[in-house]
N, C-alpha and C positions, 0 to 999 in steps of 0.2 A: 373497149376490146375487140381488135377486128376481126372479120369472120373467118382468117385464116391465121391466126395469130402462130400456130406451129410451122409457119413456111422456114424451110432453111433445117428442120430438123429431122430427128429419123430415131422411128421406134423398131425396135425389137415386140412384138406380140408371141409368145409360147403358145401354142395349142389354139393356133388361129385359123384351125382349118373347118371351124364350126361353130354353132351356139355362139357363149359368150366371147371368147376369144376372137371370132370374126366378126361379131358387133364390134367389138374394142379397135379392131384393125380400123374398119371402116369410118369409124368416128373420128379416131385418128385422121383419116385422110382426108376428110374433109375439114377438118381444120388446119390443113396444108401438111401434114407431116408426112415423110417416105415411109412405108412400110419393112421391114422384115417382116415376112411370114414364116412360120414354124408349124411343122408337126412332126410326127414321130413315124408313122407309115403312110397315111392318107395323101399321097402325091397330089391325086387328083383334085380333093378338095383343098387343098391349100393353092394349087394354080388358080383355081376357081374364087378364092377370097382375094388372091392378087390381081385376076381378069377386075374384081368390083374395085379394089384399091385403086388403080391407074384409073378406071373410069370415073373417078371424083376427082382427077387431076393429078391425081400424087404416084410417085413412083415406089416399086414395087419390088423386093427381091424373095424369093421361095428359097430358103436354107432349111432343108429338112434334117432329121437330127433327133436322138433320145439324149433328154438332158439326162439321163440316168448314168449317161458313159461321158466321161474327162474331156476323152478325144473328140467326142462329137461338138460339146462346147467351143471346143479350142477352133474347133470347126466352121461353127455357124460364128463364132465370132471375125474370122480371118475373113469369112466370104464378104463380111457384114461391112468390116472396114477396108476390104478392096472396092466395094461398090458404093461406098457413101462418105469414108473417111472415119466416121465415128458411129454408135450409137448413142444418143441424151437421153432416152424414155424408155425404162427397160419396164415390160408387163410379166409378172410372171404367173400365167395362167395354166400351164399344162400338168394334170395330176393325174392318177388314177385313183378309183375307190372301189377296190374288189370288199365283198361282204365274204368272211369268214368267220366261224366262231374262234374264239382267243385260242382256244387248247388245241385246234387243229391247225395253228399257222406255224411253218417251218420257217428258216431262217431266210426261204426265197423270197417265201409270199412277204416278209415284212420289208426286206429290200426293195423288192420292187416297186414297190410303194412308196418306200422312205428315200429311197436314191432320186425319184423322179422331184416329188414334193419340196421334200428340204433341201437335199444334199445340190438337186440341179440348182435349186434358187441359189443355194451358196456360190454356186460355178458361174452362174449367169452374171448375179452378180460383183462376184470378185473380176471377171474378165472384161466388164464396159465399165464399173467405175473410175479405174484409171484415167481414162478421156472423158467422163464427166469432170474430174477434179480437175484437168489439164483446163476445161473448159470453165470454168468455176460456174459449171448449172447443169444441174441432173435431175432427171424423176425417176423414182424404182416406185413399182407399184404390184405389190403382192397380194395372193388371195389365201383368205383364211375358210369361214365357211360357217355358219349355225351350228351347225352337227357336229363339226371337226372341233370346235370350241367347247360346245357344251359335253360331247362322248358321244361319238358314233358307234350306232349299236353294232355289233360285230364287223368291226373298222376300226381296232384298234392304232394298226399302222397311221392310217390318213389322220385321224384325231391326234396322233403322237407330233407326225409330222407337220400338220396346220400349227398347232401348239408352239412348235421350234420354229416355224415360219413367222409367226409372231413377235418371239421372242429377238430374234435375227435382224428383224425389220426395225425394233426398239432400240436394238444397240448399234444401228446403220443410221437410224434417223440420229443419234448424238454423236456418231463422231464423224459424220460428215456435213450436218448444217452448217457450218462455217465454210463449207465450200459450194453454196449453194446450189446445195441436192437435200432434196427430201424423198422420204422414205415411208410410204403410207401402206397400209391393206385394207381390203375392201374383203366384207364379210356378206356375199350372196345368200339372201332368205330362199325361195321354194320357186326357181324358174323354169318357165314355159322353155322346152326347146325348139327350133327355129322350125323344126316341122312340124311342129304339134298345131292344128288349128282351132282346139279351145282350150279351156283352163280343165284340169282333174277337179270334178266337183269337190269329193272329199277332200281333197287338198286345200283347195280355196277356202273351204268352210273354215278352217283350223286357221287362216289370216287374218287380223282384225280388218284391213283392208278389202278383205273380200275379195277378191284377187289374185291370181298367181303373177310375179312379175316376167317381165320379158328379157334378151339378152339387149336390148338397146337401154333398158333404165339401168343395167350396171354399165353399159358403154358410158352414159350419159356423165356418172360420176367420173368413171376413168378419164372421160377428157378435160372434166375440171381439173383433179386431180394434175394429170399432165400439162394444163396451161401456166401461163405466166402469174394468174390471178389466185394461183394456189402456193404461192411462195413461202406462205407463215403458215401452211399447213403441212405437217410432219409428225412423225411419230405417234400415228393415232389410226384407229380399226372404225371404218362409216361401216354399218352396218345398211342393206340395201335391202328389205324384207317385210316393207309392208306393215309396218308394227309388231311381230311376232318378238315374244322372249326372247333375248339374248341370254 
């Protein structure tokens, strides 16, 4: 494999203004990929990510938008195609994770989470899969999360949404494998935020590896899944969690 195996490819990384999303955007840029940076509100953070992508020798486009809104997803797709022609790699990282007792939840609480994490993932996949089918190559990388799969305390909407994302990913992996398209899920464990200078000792003590992960640990796996070398990996959930039980 060359040191820039994704040269000529374009990726959209949702929620890439900071933390895991930003680390993935930079990893893909290091692999030669142009990156569409996305966030829903913090344009300054997304501009900073784009500047870092450019510093890696790749091209960047900032396309702000709320994945919970169909019109925003359509506009993001239009902007990405206008700049790069198509999106070859789709990373659905954006999500909301509010905490609230189930019996206090309103319909608005439910939809505010599910519309981004699950319906937004559906919308982005629907928007960009036609280009991947035409090119006979594509990578879809979605996100779950250990607590989302096991059951998120006072987080029923995100648990339900992420279970749905897993089901959606399995269905896509089956339907589009013959088109040269893979679809996988990354399930992160306890990840230290990029602004933290040290692990939370109490949390680190619960992890068999003895330390919390960092955004770059997730980005490394995303980089592999996006690469040509991962052509035979599809329909899988990959836990990156230091050995915690899933």
